[in-house]
C-alpha atoms as one frame of an Amber mdcrd trajectory, in Angstrom:
protein
  15.532 -12.507 -10.844  19.330 -10.450  -9.447  19.029  -8.308 -12.611  15.110
  -7.638 -12.171  15.971  -6.656  -8.348  19.141  -4.399  -9.719  16.805  -2.595
 -12.185  14.115  -1.891  -9.237  17.449  -0.421  -7.315  17.988   1.777  -9.946
  14.399   3.082 -10.786  11.817   1.372  -8.530  10.439  -0.423 -11.572   9.399
  -4.329 -11.774   7.692  -5.420 -15.032   6.648  -8.760 -15.639   7.383  -9.023
 -19.116  10.873  -6.451 -19.862  10.604  -7.429 -23.489   7.356  -6.657 -24.429
   4.951  -8.824 -27.034   4.539  -6.484 -29.927   1.089  -6.790 -31.156  -1.995
  -6.557 -29.158  -3.465 -10.139 -30.184   0.629 -11.212 -28.811  -0.149  -9.567
 -25.775  -3.287 -11.081 -25.522  -1.668 -14.325 -25.522   0.461 -13.469 -23.287
  -2.261 -13.690 -20.476  -0.619 -11.720 -17.659  -0.889  -7.794 -18.637   1.688
  -5.616 -19.998   2.097  -3.886 -16.758   4.679  -2.415 -14.534   4.891  -2.181
 -10.362   6.888   1.097  -9.652   7.662   2.263  -6.385   7.708   6.397  -7.038
   9.486   7.809  -4.114  12.288   4.640  -3.392  15.035   5.855  -1.603  18.295
   5.623  -4.281  21.684   6.663  -2.691  22.582   7.219  -6.240  19.971   9.147
  -7.161  21.092  12.949  -8.326  19.059  15.812  -7.187  18.824  18.546  -9.545
  18.829  21.986  -8.260  17.309  23.570 -11.636  13.418  23.262 -13.215  13.429
  20.498 -15.998  13.237  20.896 -19.603  10.422  19.631 -21.278   9.207  19.116
 -24.797   6.727  21.801 -26.158   4.624  19.265 -27.885   4.299  16.223 -25.371
   5.439  17.881 -21.752   7.713  14.682 -21.478  11.048  15.870 -19.500  14.423
  15.465 -21.135  15.985  12.389 -20.438  19.406  10.124 -21.694  17.111   8.313
 -24.346  16.543  11.581 -26.182  18.359  12.247 -29.419  20.571  15.059 -29.610
  22.453  17.202 -31.665  25.329  19.008 -29.984  26.183  21.349 -32.872  22.854
  22.663 -33.810  21.879  22.690 -30.008  18.884  20.415 -30.633  17.395  17.482
 -29.284  14.499  15.589 -30.024  11.773  14.048 -28.040  11.457   9.753 -28.080
   7.858  10.189 -27.354   6.571  12.436 -29.945   9.698  13.049 -32.346   9.391
  16.753 -31.819  12.176  18.654 -32.165  13.508  21.109 -29.120  16.012  23.856
 -28.872  17.988  24.055 -26.014  17.785  27.107 -23.641  20.800  29.408 -23.507
  21.997  27.841 -19.686  22.568  25.111 -21.896  24.522  26.508 -24.511  27.988
  24.907 -22.678  26.967  21.256 -23.074  29.113  18.986 -25.647  29.400  14.817
 -25.835  32.069  15.307 -22.602  29.836  18.098 -20.985  25.971  16.685 -20.403
  24.203  17.537 -17.807  23.303  14.903 -15.247  19.828  14.027 -17.379  21.251
  12.678 -19.836  23.858  10.844 -18.343  22.793   6.766 -19.578  22.936   5.688
 -15.913  20.803   8.417 -14.462  17.208   6.931 -15.924  15.910   8.332 -12.450
  16.335  11.651 -11.713  14.777  14.183  -9.263  14.466  17.977  -9.623  14.256
  20.559  -6.711  13.834  24.267  -7.901  14.942  26.663  -5.473  11.508  29.030
  -6.078   8.910  26.005  -5.319  10.949  24.882  -2.235  11.014  28.575  -0.698
   7.219  28.543  -1.254   6.446  25.387   0.483   8.679  25.539   3.532   6.463
  27.899   4.851   3.693  25.258   5.112   3.760  23.069   8.067   2.835  19.545
   7.977  -0.655  19.209  10.112  -2.033  16.180  12.138  -5.518  15.548  13.165
  -5.896  12.985  15.907  -9.745  11.847  15.668 -10.187   9.607  18.828 -12.673
   7.530  19.488 -13.706   7.344  23.307 -16.430   4.524  22.943 -14.101   2.091
  24.559 -13.442   0.073  28.255 -11.184   2.436  30.273  -8.132  -0.134  29.658
  -8.525   1.121  25.831  -8.554   4.516  27.214  -5.406   4.572  29.209  -3.347
   2.642  26.427  -4.545   4.878  23.387  -3.824   8.239  26.247   0.071   6.593
  26.671   0.326   5.882  22.969  -1.116   9.481  22.054   1.305  11.181  24.395
   4.224   9.548  22.799   3.239  10.380  19.514   2.855  14.142  20.718   6.614
  13.933  21.778   7.554  12.290  18.422   5.866  14.759  16.216   8.112  17.134
  14.022   8.412  20.969  16.145   7.121  22.738  12.857   3.900  20.966  12.767
   0.538  21.913  13.654  -1.700  19.719  15.839  -5.306  19.673  16.396  -7.876
  17.014  18.605 -11.007  15.653  17.889 -12.645  13.479  20.257 -15.794  11.392
  19.534 -18.462   9.082  21.246 -22.321   9.944  21.310 -21.420  13.328  20.487
 -18.061  15.023  18.461 -15.807  17.174  20.498 -13.497  19.694  18.723 -10.956
  20.591  21.238  -9.922  24.441  21.103  -6.127  24.318  22.151  -4.848  27.545
  21.454  -5.827  28.789  24.656  -4.344  26.421  27.177  -5.395  28.346  30.020
  -9.209  27.383  29.839  -9.356  24.835  27.611 -12.553  24.737  25.148 -14.702
  22.185  23.397 -16.695  22.935  20.725 -19.543  19.684  20.963 -21.510  18.491
  17.701 -24.530  16.213  17.972 -23.440  13.064  16.441 -26.826  11.987  14.569
 -26.094  14.853  12.501 -24.466  15.541   9.654 -22.300  19.282   9.382 -21.932
  21.134   6.324 -18.376  23.415   6.530 -20.700  26.521   6.472 -22.422  25.202
   9.646 -18.978  24.413  11.162 -17.048  27.900  10.710 -20.276  29.469  12.112
 -21.101  27.095  15.184 -17.015  27.318  16.112 -16.969  31.564  15.881 -14.491
  31.314  13.138 -16.619  34.936  11.883 -16.910  36.240  15.607 -14.069  39.111
  14.806 -13.931  39.214  11.353 -16.724  38.928   9.175 -17.242  36.474   6.504
 -16.188  37.842   3.402 -19.502  38.598   1.269 -20.100  36.499  -1.883 -18.207
  37.325  -4.665 -15.394  38.812  -2.985 -12.608  36.835  -3.700 -11.871  35.400
  -0.490  -8.124  33.604   0.469  -6.954  30.601  -0.269  -8.378  29.829   3.032
 -11.745  30.641   3.178 -11.109  34.031   4.430 -10.482  32.692   7.936  -8.072
  34.955  10.095  -4.808  33.183  11.121  -5.725  33.813  14.531  -8.718  31.701
  14.127  -7.007  28.804  12.751  -4.285  28.520  15.489  -7.617  28.150  17.960
  -7.696  24.457  16.668  -4.344  23.986  15.153  -1.554  24.489  17.273   2.261
  24.066  16.870   3.515  21.020  18.235   6.556  22.671  19.978   3.426  24.900
  22.001   0.632  22.945  22.802   2.677  19.708  24.365   1.486  20.653  27.586
  -2.415  21.594  26.473  -2.923  18.098  24.485  -1.696  16.193  27.414  -3.471
  17.875  29.850  -6.605  17.051  27.406  -5.364  13.538  27.256  -5.046  13.055
  31.259  -8.609  14.048  31.477  -9.756  11.909  28.619 -13.057   9.521  29.977
 -14.863   6.910  28.385 -17.711   7.938  26.766 -20.014   9.130  29.700 -23.577
   8.345  28.176 -24.923   5.232  29.653 -25.183   1.934  27.386 -28.604  -0.531
  27.778 -26.836  -3.754  28.430 -28.991  -5.157  24.767 -27.473  -2.426  22.519
 -23.952  -1.683  21.246 -22.275   1.914  22.405 -23.658   5.347  20.327 -20.100
   5.709  18.188 -20.597   8.606  15.682 -17.718   7.810  13.251 -18.715   9.352
   9.949 -19.581  12.692  11.612 -16.436  12.708  13.474 -14.502  12.138  10.249
 -16.591  14.547   8.153 -16.411  17.582  10.487 -12.259  16.908  10.754 -12.544
  16.931   6.917 -14.405  19.973   6.800 -12.108  21.730   9.485  -8.785  20.756
   7.367 -10.689  22.238   4.083 -11.607  25.582   5.671  -8.102  26.179   7.539
  -5.357  24.496   5.621  -6.359  23.149   1.748  -3.940  22.148  -0.158  -1.381
  21.353   2.661   0.352  18.241   3.741  -2.317  17.414   6.154  -3.620  14.114
   7.757  -6.400  13.151  10.208  -5.297  10.113  12.015  -8.424   8.443  13.185
  -8.184   5.650  16.189 -11.206   3.698  16.345 -12.461   1.110  18.967 -15.308
  -0.350  17.662 -18.474   0.023  14.731 -20.397   3.151  13.932 -23.938   2.987
  14.637 -24.631   6.729  14.622 -24.690   8.856  12.119 -24.691   9.402   8.404
 -22.715   6.170   7.917 -23.824   3.344  10.626 -22.057  -0.066   9.934 -24.469
  -1.586  11.943 -27.807  -0.949  14.238 -27.403   0.142  17.840 -29.151  -3.362
  18.562 -26.748  -6.514  19.665 -29.225  -8.809  18.380 -28.216  -7.547  14.600
 -24.746  -9.043  13.809 -22.164  -7.154  11.825 -22.541  -7.894   8.269 -20.162
 -10.897   6.925 -18.700 -11.822   3.719 -21.906 -14.103   3.137 -24.215 -11.492
   3.940 -22.649  -9.265   1.212 -22.578 -11.903  -1.206 -26.108 -11.963  -0.513
 -26.520  -8.170  -0.381 -28.517  -8.643   2.959 -26.535  -5.778   4.564 -28.845
  -2.508   5.367 -26.489  -0.365   5.731 -23.501  -1.085   3.503 -24.625   0.910
   0.448 -25.194   4.374   2.121 -22.099   4.069   3.876 -19.771   2.969   0.615
 -21.662   6.081  -0.841 -20.758   8.309   1.959 -17.166   7.380   2.564 -16.395
   7.797  -1.761 -17.720  11.222  -1.159 -15.776  11.884   1.653 -12.658  10.457
  -0.021 -13.737  12.793  -3.097 -13.571  15.814  -0.389 -10.215  14.685   0.789
  -8.770  14.328  -2.636  -9.834  17.553  -3.444  -8.538  19.251  -0.640  -5.228
  17.099  -0.914  -5.504  15.213   2.474  -4.702  12.201   3.759  -6.979   9.856
   5.869  -4.986   7.520   8.335  -7.427   4.575  10.292  -6.191   3.092  13.262
  -8.670   0.134  14.041  -7.673  -1.212  16.966 -11.023  -3.664  18.473 -11.845
  -7.394  18.784 -15.030  -6.757  16.438 -15.233  -4.704  13.015 -15.083  -1.389
  13.344 -16.091  -0.565   9.151 -12.609  -0.624   7.343 -14.565  -2.491   4.322
 -16.564   0.884   4.411 -13.924   3.119   4.870 -11.426   1.627   2.465 -12.110
   3.924  -0.490 -11.309   7.188   1.787  -8.272   5.546   2.999  -7.170   4.181
  -0.187  -7.699   7.292  -2.713  -5.770   9.685  -0.091  -2.541   7.493   0.284
  -3.299   6.862   4.086  -1.797   4.382   6.684  -3.785   1.765   7.912  -3.051
  -0.668  10.679  -5.567  -3.243  12.058  -5.006  -4.646  15.911  -7.219  -6.339
  18.718  -6.402  -3.989  21.432  -4.784  -0.010  21.405  -2.553  -1.952  24.367
  -1.316  -4.269  21.351   2.284  -3.929  20.062   1.216  -4.329  16.502  -0.675
  -0.778  17.169   1.886   1.076  19.604   5.167   0.350  17.407   3.088   0.926
  13.933   2.241   4.217  15.639   5.753   5.136  16.694   7.278   3.921  13.010
   4.817   6.925  11.744   6.958   9.517  13.639  10.215   7.709  13.387  12.986
   9.177  11.786  16.548   8.000  10.944  17.125   4.409   9.122  13.561   3.069
   9.956  12.020   6.445   8.297   8.681   5.882   6.313   9.529   8.830   4.094
   5.861  10.298   4.678   5.325  12.857   1.447   2.026  14.464   0.464   0.433
  16.779  -2.263   1.675  14.215  -5.009   0.549  14.328  -8.927   1.726  11.075
 -10.952   1.812  11.573 -14.336   2.710   8.856 -17.050   4.031   9.545 -20.821
   4.598   6.821 -22.964   5.134   5.664 -26.890   2.111   5.731 -29.138   1.844
   2.043 -29.135   0.842   1.853 -25.529  -2.341   3.589 -24.307  -2.658   2.973
 -20.515  -5.668   1.079 -18.960  -4.942   2.319 -15.327  -3.759   1.818 -11.800
  -4.389  -0.276  -9.059  -3.016   1.468  -6.038  -3.452   4.507  -3.304  -4.417
   6.986  -5.707  -7.281   9.056  -7.290  -7.876   9.449 -10.753  -7.316  12.943
 -11.915  -9.839  12.769 -14.851  -7.449  14.135 -17.315  -7.983  12.109 -20.404
  -6.543  12.434 -23.892  -5.302  10.121 -26.503  -2.632   7.934 -24.086  -6.157
   6.553 -22.117  -6.946   3.180 -23.218 -10.956   2.614 -23.727 -10.363  -0.843
 -21.489 -10.252   0.342 -17.917  -8.409  -1.398 -14.822  -8.980   0.135 -11.447
  -7.973   4.065 -11.725  -8.351   4.459 -15.378  -9.426   7.018 -18.446  -6.821
   9.356 -17.068  -2.937   9.642 -17.505  -2.568  11.988 -14.358  -3.144  10.892
 -10.742  -3.569  12.506  -7.082  -1.461  11.041  -4.516  -2.270  13.005  -1.299
  -0.154  10.775   0.761   2.736   8.562  -0.402   5.903   6.962   1.527   9.192
   4.994   0.401   7.308   1.733  -0.079   4.022   3.412  -1.502   3.851   1.181
  -5.223   1.423   1.857  -7.736   0.283  -1.002 -10.381   0.150   0.441 -14.299
  -1.403  -1.707 -16.602  -1.117  -0.744 -20.278  -2.937  -2.149 -23.755  -0.784
  -2.569 -26.815  -2.588  -1.111 -29.263  -0.516  -1.876 -32.738  -2.896  -4.825
 -34.171  -0.067  -6.390 -36.712   3.398  -6.628 -36.766   5.491  -4.155 -39.146
   7.821  -5.702 -41.961  11.533  -6.650 -40.476  12.998  -3.600 -41.721  10.838
  -1.452 -39.494  11.267  -3.634 -36.739  14.613  -3.406 -37.053  14.634   0.163
 -36.808  11.975   1.043 -34.241  11.737  -1.545 -31.529  11.467   0.580 -28.880
   9.187   1.300 -26.194   9.070   4.253 -23.863   7.650   5.352 -20.722   8.368
   8.098 -18.258   6.927   8.789 -15.113   6.569  11.654 -13.415   6.205  12.435
  -9.622   5.344  16.048  -8.409   5.413  15.337  -4.150   6.033  17.547  -1.311
   8.856  15.627   1.040   8.807  15.495   4.554  10.881  18.588   4.705   8.154
  20.515   2.707  10.210  20.826  -0.272   8.623  20.319  -3.670  10.128  17.908
  -5.890  10.094  16.379  -9.023  11.283  12.717  -9.349  11.230  11.610 -13.072
  12.106   8.271 -14.455  12.350   7.365 -18.068  12.366   3.609 -19.352  13.098
   1.924 -22.732  11.830  -1.730 -23.351  12.060  -3.225 -26.898   9.191  -4.895
 -28.044   8.994  -8.259 -30.203   6.494  -9.750 -32.414   6.207 -13.331 -34.687
   6.441 -16.867 -33.837  10.272 -16.468 -32.797   9.379 -13.870 -30.013   8.781
 -16.529 -27.521  12.244 -17.058 -26.464  12.802 -13.471 -25.813   9.760 -12.911
 -24.104  10.566 -16.050 -21.376  13.871 -14.435 -21.407  12.642 -11.121 -19.611
   9.930 -12.549 -17.693  10.351 -11.590 -14.092   7.882 -14.195 -12.385   7.737
 -12.213  -9.069   6.355  -8.915 -10.592   3.838 -11.276 -12.360   2.641 -13.073
  -9.550   1.954  -9.442  -7.481   0.259  -8.215 -10.917  -2.401 -11.237 -11.086
  -2.711 -10.926  -7.075  -4.064  -7.268  -7.378  -5.701  -8.075 -10.254  -7.623
 -10.645  -8.900  -8.409  -8.626  -5.388  -9.591  -5.869  -7.313 -11.797  -7.950
  -9.529 -13.040  -9.931  -6.465 -14.227  -6.381  -4.976 -15.841  -5.125  -8.556
 -17.626  -7.975 -10.249 -20.364  -9.514  -8.192 -20.090 -13.122 -10.286 -16.233
 -13.810 -10.390 -14.517 -16.698  -9.895 -11.253 -16.353  -8.329  -9.871 -19.890
  -8.633 -11.331 -20.474 -12.102  -9.728 -17.375 -13.303  -6.797 -17.999 -11.709
  -6.674 -21.835 -12.850  -7.346 -20.956 -16.134  -4.616 -18.125 -16.651  -2.495
 -20.794 -15.232  -3.107 -23.040 -17.813  -2.866 -20.778 -20.662   0.883 -19.201
 -19.480   2.226 -23.073 -19.037   0.522 -24.177 -22.744   1.757 -21.126 -24.271
   5.795 -20.863 -22.794   5.980 -24.494 -21.873   7.526 -27.392 -23.711   5.943
 -30.541 -24.246   4.578 -33.463 -26.457   0.676 -33.458 -26.485  -1.210 -35.977
 -24.387   2.028 -36.615 -22.251   2.091 -35.100 -18.722   5.534 -36.342 -17.933
   6.969 -34.456 -20.647   6.037 -30.887 -19.676   8.966 -28.604 -18.462   9.088
 -25.086 -17.592  12.191 -22.693 -18.087  13.523 -21.608 -14.810  12.184 -18.144
 -15.732   8.639 -19.477 -15.040   9.321 -22.496 -13.023   8.573 -20.863  -9.849
   5.338 -18.897 -11.422   2.615 -22.107 -10.794   3.884 -22.321  -6.986   2.812
 -18.465  -6.447  -0.272 -19.383  -7.980  -0.743 -22.322  -5.636  -0.172 -19.993
  -2.431  -1.692 -17.354  -3.899  -4.811 -19.626  -4.200  -4.537 -20.703  -0.699
  -3.840 -16.662   0.675  -6.179 -14.839   2.460  -6.793 -12.794  -0.110  -8.513
 -15.281  -1.921 -10.227 -17.407   1.015 -12.122 -15.236   2.792 -13.576 -17.474
   4.701 -12.304 -17.486   8.285 -11.910 -13.736   7.681 -14.268 -10.803   8.514
 -14.662  -8.241   5.704 -12.716  -5.875   7.789  -9.451  -8.265   7.878 -10.020
  -8.695   4.318 -10.245  -5.023   3.451  -7.113  -5.047   5.334  -5.126  -7.500
   3.591  -5.857  -6.620   0.416  -5.396  -2.478   1.106  -2.002  -3.728   2.226
  -1.131  -5.476  -0.828  -2.329  -2.841  -3.080   0.124  -0.258  -1.826   3.552
  -2.582  -1.036   6.386  -3.525  -3.429   6.760  -6.597  -4.898   9.593  -8.078
  -2.489   7.064  -6.834   0.448   4.211  -8.300  -1.834   5.708 -11.720  -2.561
   6.013 -12.510   1.065   2.343 -11.886   1.773   1.356 -14.274  -1.171   4.395
 -16.747  -0.605   5.980 -16.500   3.210   9.492 -17.087   3.665  10.859 -19.642
   5.967  14.059 -19.970   7.810  15.075 -23.288   9.456  17.275 -23.150  12.392
  19.603 -26.563  13.775  22.016 -27.305  15.878  24.147 -28.954  13.103  23.845
 -25.887  10.990  23.391 -22.428  10.281  20.092 -20.665   9.383  19.094 -21.939
   5.859  15.950 -21.576   3.937  13.094 -24.359   4.311  10.674 -25.261   1.696
   7.391 -23.918   2.821   6.058 -27.376   3.153   4.793 -29.157   6.039   8.149
 -31.440   5.546  10.339 -28.452   7.280   8.929 -29.218  10.776  11.425 -31.557
  12.994  11.367 -32.071  16.360  15.160 -30.684  16.597  14.227 -27.686  14.613
  13.512 -24.214  15.095  11.417 -22.228  12.311  10.723 -18.790  11.539   8.347
 -18.411   9.337   7.840 -14.579   7.832   4.031 -13.632   6.322   4.165 -10.079
   6.170   1.765  -9.396   8.774   2.840 -12.472  11.046   6.509 -13.351  12.173
   6.236 -16.985  13.834   8.870 -18.684  15.436   8.120 -22.333  15.718   9.915
 -24.307  18.423  10.247 -28.290  17.227   8.804 -30.378  20.239  12.219 -31.832
  21.376  13.369 -27.936  21.716  10.499 -26.795  23.465  10.912 -29.701  25.900
  14.664 -28.539  26.631  13.104 -25.195  26.810  10.946 -25.575  28.978  12.933
 -28.141  31.100  15.297 -24.738  31.352  18.241 -25.822  29.808  19.363 -22.376
  28.446  19.271 -20.824  31.853  22.166 -23.456  32.856  25.923 -22.023  32.047
  27.183 -25.475  30.468  24.008 -25.033  27.780  25.112 -21.724  26.321  25.279
 -22.925  22.763  21.430 -23.623  23.063  20.702 -20.508  24.860  22.389 -18.890
  21.619  20.444 -21.042  19.267  16.915 -20.113  20.946  18.062 -16.307  20.649
  19.165 -16.596  16.655  15.574 -16.634  15.474  14.139 -13.919  17.976  17.187
 -11.810  16.693  16.325 -12.129  13.221  12.465 -11.453  13.770  13.495  -8.550
  15.386  15.383  -7.225  12.326  11.864  -8.198  10.000   9.578  -6.367  12.707
  11.933  -2.904  13.288  11.930  -2.538   9.190   8.364  -2.935   8.542   4.796
  -0.893   8.489   2.560  -2.151   9.818   4.589  -3.837  12.466   3.711  -7.591
  12.308   2.218  -9.735  15.109   4.810 -12.033  16.278   3.769 -15.149  17.592
   5.826 -17.828  19.548   4.728 -21.275  19.611   5.721 -24.755  19.963   4.745
 -28.399  18.106   1.437 -29.455  18.670   0.249 -26.052  20.180  -2.700 -24.263
  19.831  -0.814 -20.925  18.075   0.878 -23.397  15.748  -2.007 -23.246  13.616
  -0.487 -19.617  12.930   2.678 -21.781  10.829   0.680 -24.951   9.497  -2.311
 -22.905   7.873   0.771 -21.366   5.297   2.444 -24.926   4.726   1.911 -27.231
   1.512  -0.279 -29.548   2.920   2.050 -32.631   1.523   1.674 -34.696   4.521
  -2.215 -35.124   5.654  -4.893 -37.126   7.754  -5.398 -38.849   4.060  -1.750
 -39.145   2.767   1.068 -42.302   3.922   4.160 -40.057   3.695   3.986 -39.300
   7.388   7.671 -37.992   8.474   7.952 -38.993  12.365   8.935 -36.134  14.150
   7.232 -34.045  11.669   4.023 -33.411  11.359   0.427 -33.919   9.758  -1.972
 -30.848   8.672  -5.890 -32.007   9.043  -7.185 -30.199   5.582  -8.999 -31.262
   2.674  -6.789 -29.016   0.805  -4.825 -30.510  -2.098  -0.932 -30.473  -1.840
   1.566 -28.812  -4.389   2.458 -31.902  -6.032  -1.170 -32.755  -6.751  -1.814
 -29.279  -8.043   1.089 -29.053 -10.069   0.215 -33.289 -11.855  -3.557 -31.531
 -12.454  -1.641 -28.363 -14.092   0.122 -30.855 -16.547  -2.620 -33.233 -17.431
  -4.393 -30.099 -18.415  -1.738 -28.000 -20.201  -0.830 -31.279 -22.597  -4.589
 -32.034 -23.675
């Protein structure tokens, strides 16, 4: 796995197949699709930043890269994608074998361009943060929200613009630009407000009349800077005003009958926020940060009625298609997603409630715009408070929030692009590179990424279109595939950058290709590609059975790449390159992405949104959590994710990405409760107790969203957070009970039984 991690640390790329099956049939036989998990703006300390414009091929527009063939005497370069001969411009006149520009260095397969002209133009556009705050929550939650937002305002970049909208029964747009007498514009929550109505009612044209139809207005609908600065104010100037508004923030004053839910107009508030930003700052780095504390019951997209007698939709209701509001809501938020993508703006969602708030319906608007999502039980919970702090943190744990991204792909003619699963929206740029088979956002070779950060990762799917393999002579000379990924984006300092990653992989065809394919197989990347594909199918295909599909895929992979004698299960073996893949599939079948029972539609949507945006390393932890064991006799060491890892005299640290669990064995728990760690002669025990907490702190510091920390003891009620993730090798129905260990009360099969069944089916 080490060489694949090296590739990721150089280019931000992980591929299941690092040697590509050479024909369409070979690719289908491989089961795991030809795909790439790419992190467009991953940070690399050694990556060169070039302060000039890139040199492009005049036919296919690909950028000069180390795989181009260069004729130094004639000053010509040949594009590896379309074989077009291109002349170098005059300022490349001095290039030679000894004097290469950085983009031709073999080790610089990823470079970034920062042209002075574009960065000067973009530096004038400050980032915009529009807070949209739900006030239909109890007083205690209002207090938590008030202090979290006040802290966020302090951390905002000084040059940023800030706006504030609060909502409950009505939507209140706060005028922050006139601090002496704060004004609020109020809109009825049950009515959808158009952009024109919004501008009219908020007196945008009181001083300067609206431009006549046919007159070319400026980028901002002809709005004056003065009228915009009433609602979007520099953070350095409005701290006092916004804090005084927050201090006076009250619970929505309208009485709620005991048999009803609060009147909460989430959709109207988000629609007004999107229209306000679209009118004032189109195309700029703007984020709507929505803080929602319960289900929407009013406006164009309520997720449930006001009557408490109507329960909020469950997975069973969605499966039966018996949710009265669901399709209407999804349609509304699809429209909002299109509007935000067109404007280049991001929707971030902070959902903090014990009830569902409608993440399942809002999913497209957040995902298509590349927004952040955080789910917590309360605005007072550390998951929310620490995650919000991390959004604005600078230094080592900076998220690297960037905006206005456009992602493009170029590849060799034997490959076509099926699509992307990840936080982006199609720009519908059709062309010869697009496959007829569409996965995720397909039918295009360019995508909009309104928001992206250092760990935002896209999963790209490719179609091998070559029907038959050429003869050996041709194969020897032309067995390279090329990919080029171009990411235009505006970084957190406001500079426009272009990141170019160019890769080469060889393809292989014929019966002798199996060993080469195995040698280039990255099982972690393969597991995550399969996970994203299954999650996507579960949401888009009505009759899809994920367990059956995964089992069939795994059997096909093992029968193609495993070694065995027919009808002899004990003879089955897998290469070390594939040996952990069945284990990943076993844990994925049991994960929250597939097993939706016991999770609400909001929780499932949240888990899948995070899976679809994270890199391979983080996603692997979601699918198969890591487990560290601490004992007196040895230092911390990795432990098998199995119930056998539990022992009375050990502490376990489980990292499942969303939750970090510190689990004390029964003996350790008794000693801790007796207070031995507070006695001077038991300093070693105090250090032993401290070690997993220090390691947990490191994990929590680096992660977004911040995981929930659970500290529990063996046989305690919260031990379920650990037990649910372990392989149930000892259950109430098995005999291999481990004294001092634990058993899991489940009817799930253990990994050993799963593997046994797999071997039997493969060798048939």
